[in-house]
C-alpha positions as CSV (number, residue, x, y, z in Angstrom):
1,M,14.4,-51.4,36.2
2,K,11.4,-50.0,37.7
3,V,10.6,-47.6,35.0
4,K,8.6,-48.4,32.1
5,I,10.5,-49.1,28.8
6,L,8.6,-48.2,25.7
7,I,10.1,-49.4,22.4
8,I,7.2,-48.3,20.6
9,L,5.3,-45.0,20.0
10,L,2.7,-44.4,23.0
11,H,-1.0,-45.0,21.6
12,L,-1.7,-41.9,23.4
13,F,0.5,-39.6,21.2
14,C,-0.9,-41.5,18.1
15,L,-4.3,-40.1,18.8
16,N,-3.0,-36.9,17.9
17,V,-1.5,-37.6,14.5
18,I,-4.0,-39.4,12.6
19,A,-5.4,-36.6,10.5
20,Q,-3.4,-35.5,7.3
21,E,-4.1,-31.9,8.1
22,V,-3.6,-30.3,11.5
23,D,-5.5,-27.0,12.3
24,D,-6.7,-27.5,15.8
25,D,-4.4,-25.8,18.5
26,R,-6.1,-27.7,21.2
27,D,-4.0,-30.5,22.4
28,R,-3.1,-32.5,25.6
29,I,0.4,-33.7,24.9
30,F,3.0,-31.0,24.7
31,T,6.3,-31.0,23.0
32,N,8.8,-29.9,25.7
33,K,10.2,-26.3,24.8
34,N,12.3,-25.9,28.2
35,I,14.3,-29.4,28.1
36,E,16.7,-28.2,30.8
37,K,14.0,-26.8,33.2
38,L,11.1,-29.4,33.0
39,Y,10.7,-32.0,35.9
40,L,8.0,-34.4,36.9
41,G,5.6,-33.0,39.6
42,A,6.5,-29.2,38.5
43,I,3.7,-26.8,39.2
44,M,3.5,-24.8,36.2
45,K,1.3,-21.7,35.0
46,I,-0.9,-23.0,32.3
47,S,-0.9,-19.9,30.3
48,S,3.0,-20.2,30.1
49,L,2.4,-23.3,27.7
50,N,2.1,-20.5,25.0
51,E,4.9,-18.5,26.0
52,D,8.8,-19.1,25.0
53,N,9.5,-20.3,28.5
54,Y,7.3,-22.0,30.7
55,E,6.7,-20.4,34.3
56,F,7.2,-22.8,37.4
57,I,6.2,-22.2,41.2
58,E,9.8,-22.4,42.6
59,A,9.6,-22.8,46.4
60,P,11.1,-24.7,49.3
61,N,9.3,-27.8,50.7
62,L,6.6,-28.2,47.9
63,P,4.5,-31.1,48.6
64,P,6.0,-34.4,47.4
65,V,4.2,-36.5,44.6
66,D,3.9,-40.3,44.1
67,Y,6.1,-41.9,41.5
68,L,3.9,-44.5,39.9
69,Q,6.9,-46.5,38.5
70,T,7.2,-48.2,41.5
71,T,5.3,-51.0,43.3
72,D,5.3,-49.1,46.7
73,V,4.3,-45.7,47.4
74,T,7.3,-43.5,46.5
75,L,6.9,-39.9,47.7
76,I,9.5,-37.4,46.1
77,V,9.6,-33.7,46.6
78,P,9.2,-32.4,42.9
79,S,12.6,-30.9,41.5
80,K,14.8,-31.5,38.5
81,S,17.5,-33.1,40.7
82,A,15.1,-35.5,42.3
83,M,13.7,-36.8,38.9
84,I,17.3,-37.2,37.7
85,N,18.3,-38.9,41.0
86,F,15.4,-41.5,40.8
87,I,16.3,-42.3,37.0
88,M,20.1,-42.8,37.8
89,K,19.3,-44.9,40.9
90,D,17.6,-47.3,38.4
91,F,20.5,-47.4,36.2
92,D,22.7,-48.2,39.4
93,E,20.4,-51.0,40.2
94,D,20.3,-52.5,36.6
95,V,22.4,-52.5,33.3
96,L,21.3,-49.6,30.9
97,P,19.1,-51.5,28.2
98,V,20.4,-51.5,24.9
99,I,17.9,-50.0,22.9
100,V,17.9,-49.0,19.2
101,S,14.4,-47.9,18.3
102,E,13.1,-46.0,15.3
103,S,10.0,-44.2,14.8
104,S,8.6,-43.8,11.0
105,P,8.6,-40.3,9.8
106,N,4.8,-38.8,10.5
107,T,4.0,-36.2,8.2
108,Q,1.1,-33.6,8.3
109,K,0.1,-30.5,6.5
110,V,0.0,-27.5,8.4
111,A,-2.0,-24.2,7.6
112,S,1.1,-21.9,8.0
113,Y,4.0,-21.3,10.3
114,D,1.8,-19.2,12.5
115,K,-0.4,-22.5,13.1
116,L,2.5,-24.8,14.0
117,G,1.0,-24.8,17.6
118,A,-1.3,-27.6,16.4
119,F,1.8,-29.8,15.6
120,F,3.4,-29.1,18.9
121,G,0.4,-29.0,21.2
122,Q,1.1,-25.2,22.1
123,K,2.0,-22.1,20.5
124,I,5.8,-22.0,19.3
125,N,7.9,-19.2,18.4
126,A,8.8,-20.1,14.6
127,E,11.0,-17.1,14.2
128,I,13.3,-18.4,17.1
129,M,13.0,-22.2,16.4
130,L,13.2,-22.1,12.6
131,A,14.5,-18.5,11.7
132,V,11.4,-18.0,9.8
133,N,8.7,-15.2,9.7
134,P,5.5,-16.8,10.6
135,K,3.6,-13.7,9.2
136,A,5.2,-13.9,5.9
137,K,2.9,-14.7,2.8
138,N,3.8,-18.1,1.2
139,S,2.0,-19.4,-1.9
140,K,3.3,-23.1,-1.0
141,S,1.7,-25.6,1.2
142,L,3.7,-26.2,4.3
143,Y,4.3,-30.0,5.6
144,A,5.4,-30.9,9.1
145,T,7.3,-34.3,9.6
146,R,7.8,-35.5,13.1
147,F,10.5,-38.1,14.1
148,T,10.5,-39.7,17.6
149,N,12.5,-42.2,19.5
150,L,10.3,-42.6,22.6
151,I,12.4,-44.5,25.3
152,Y,10.4,-44.4,28.5
153,S,8.0,-42.5,30.7
154,L,7.6,-41.4,34.2
155,D,4.2,-40.5,35.8
156,C,3.1,-39.3,39.2
157,M,0.1,-38.9,41.4
158,P,0.3,-35.3,42.9
159,D,-1.3,-34.3,46.2
160,H,-3.7,-31.4,45.0
161,A,-5.0,-30.4,48.4
162,K,-1.4,-29.9,49.8
163,A,-0.4,-28.1,46.8
164,K,-3.4,-25.6,46.9
165,A,-2.5,-25.0,50.6
166,H,1.1,-24.4,50.2
167,A,2.4,-20.8,51.0
168,A,3.7,-20.3,47.5
169,M,0.2,-20.5,46.1
170,K,-1.1,-17.8,48.5
171,G,-3.1,-15.1,46.4
172,L,-2.8,-17.4,43.4
173,D,-5.8,-19.1,41.6
174,P,-5.4,-22.9,41.5
175,K,-7.4,-23.0,38.1
176,D,-4.5,-21.2,36.5
177,Y,-1.7,-23.8,37.2
178,M,-1.0,-27.3,36.7
179,Y,0.8,-30.3,37.6
180,V,3.5,-32.0,35.4
181,D,2.0,-35.5,36.0
182,G,3.7,-37.3,33.1
183,I,6.7,-37.1,31.0
184,S,8.1,-39.1,28.2
185,F,11.9,-39.3,27.4
186,G,14.0,-39.9,24.3
187,R,14.9,-38.0,21.0
188,A,12.8,-36.0,18.8
189,A,13.2,-34.0,15.7
190,S,11.2,-32.3,13.0
191,I,11.5,-31.2,9.3
192,F,9.2,-28.7,7.6
193,M,8.9,-28.4,4.0
194,E,7.4,-25.6,1.8
195,S,6.1,-27.1,-1.4
196,D,3.7,-27.0,-4.4
197,A,3.3,-30.8,-4.2
198,D,0.3,-32.4,-2.6
199,Y,0.3,-34.4,0.6
200,E,0.5,-37.8,-0.5
201,T,3.6,-36.8,-2.8
202,I,5.5,-35.1,0.0
203,K,4.7,-38.0,2.5
204,A,6.2,-40.6,0.0
205,L,9.3,-38.2,-0.8
206,I,10.1,-37.7,2.9
207,E,9.9,-41.5,3.6
208,K,12.3,-42.1,0.5
209,K,14.8,-39.6,1.7
210,Y,14.7,-40.6,5.4
211,Y,15.1,-44.4,4.5
212,K,17.5,-43.7,1.6
213,R,15.3,-45.1,-0.9
214,E,16.0,-44.3,-4.7
215,L,14.5,-40.9,-5.8
216,T,12.9,-40.5,-9.2
217,E,13.7,-37.4,-11.5
218,Q,10.4,-35.7,-10.3
219,D,11.3,-36.3,-6.6
220,E,14.4,-34.4,-7.1
221,A,12.7,-31.7,-9.0
222,I,10.3,-31.3,-6.0
223,L,13.2,-31.1,-3.5
224,A,15.1,-28.7,-5.6
225,N,12.0,-26.4,-5.7
226,S,11.2,-26.7,-2.0
227,T,12.3,-24.9,1.0
228,I,13.4,-27.0,4.2
229,H,13.7,-26.1,7.8
230,F,14.3,-28.5,10.5
231,Q,15.1,-28.7,14.3
232,I,16.4,-31.4,16.7
233,S,15.2,-31.3,20.3
234,D,18.2,-31.5,22.5
235,T,20.4,-29.5,24.8
236,K,23.7,-30.4,23.2
237,Q,25.0,-28.8,20.2
238,V,24.0,-30.5,17.0
239,D,25.4,-29.1,13.6
240,L,22.3,-28.2,11.7
241,Q,24.2,-26.4,8.8
242,D,26.5,-28.9,7.1
243,G,24.8,-31.6,5.1
244,D,21.5,-32.9,4.1
245,P,18.9,-32.3,6.7
246,F,17.3,-35.8,6.3
247,E,20.9,-37.4,6.7
248,I,21.7,-35.1,9.8
249,I,18.3,-36.2,11.5
250,R,18.6,-39.8,10.6
251,H,22.1,-39.9,12.1
252,Y,20.6,-38.4,15.2
253,M,17.7,-40.6,15.5
254,T,19.6,-44.0,14.8
255,T,22.5,-43.5,16.9
256,P,22.7,-45.9,19.7
257,I,20.9,-44.8,22.9
258,T,22.7,-43.3,25.6
259,K,21.8,-42.4,29.4
260,E,21.4,-38.8,28.2
261,D,18.4,-39.9,26.4
262,F,16.8,-41.3,29.5
263,L,17.2,-37.7,31.0
264,R,15.9,-35.8,28.1
265,P,12.1,-34.8,28.5
266,I,10.4,-34.5,25.2
267,W,6.7,-34.8,25.7
268,F,4.7,-34.1,28.9
269,T,1.0,-34.0,29.9
270,G,-0.6,-32.2,33.0
271,V,-3.5,-31.9,35.2
272,D,-5.1,-28.6,36.7
273,L,-4.5,-27.9,40.3
274,K,-7.9,-27.0,41.0
275,D,-9.8,-30.3,40.1
276,G,-7.1,-32.6,38.8
277,Y,-8.7,-32.7,35.1
278,M,-6.5,-33.2,32.2
279,V,-5.0,-29.8,31.0
280,Y,-5.5,-29.0,27.2
281,T,-3.6,-26.2,25.5
282,P,-5.0,-22.7,26.7
């Protein structure tokens, strides 16, 4: 295959998850909120990173971008279908690799639901995603845990000059727009716990639950007095109501990889249309 296969978590992503507590909304790696729409080489309004839906420049004959996963220059007109065709062509040329990768739970303390943007790299609507009121007062601490199976990534080299000169950009300021220049594919899920326990205790408890290790009476008491919300980043329907959240997520994350996982964009990065600099959370 010409695409890069990644069995371990990207070092790039690890840079964002070292601290125990996250409180800075500024980031350069964005959790994808629009799985069905995002594609490599998309021209996107930067401010829409903080909206419920991303805003793209949709126009015919957008300037092609160079996919960097090939040895030769591979110019592709950016679109969701073009990205899928590129990926599926690799599958036709090679056997789908058997990958059963698994990431360790990564737990951080978050100031509040209103501050979850620091966890996702952009503002998110907790009321829609988790059915919680982000403004509600809560005396308990909030902990967020990420689970990720990163399968592979695609990157491209955009043509900024042609993009800025395109008719669809007439009257628009290039500094307000970005190219989606990198996408990582795979599986992602998150658990959010409201608890009176401290960070180290919650971190250890979540690992015990996820790896099915024996719990102490204190662990059971903490769980019984905690409120748990969780979400899975996927377009298919996953039953989140029936059963233990940790069991549901573990089953989802450890089921053998399929072709659909190679088409599910879970993280992305961007460069601005004006100067080609890395885009951070607006």
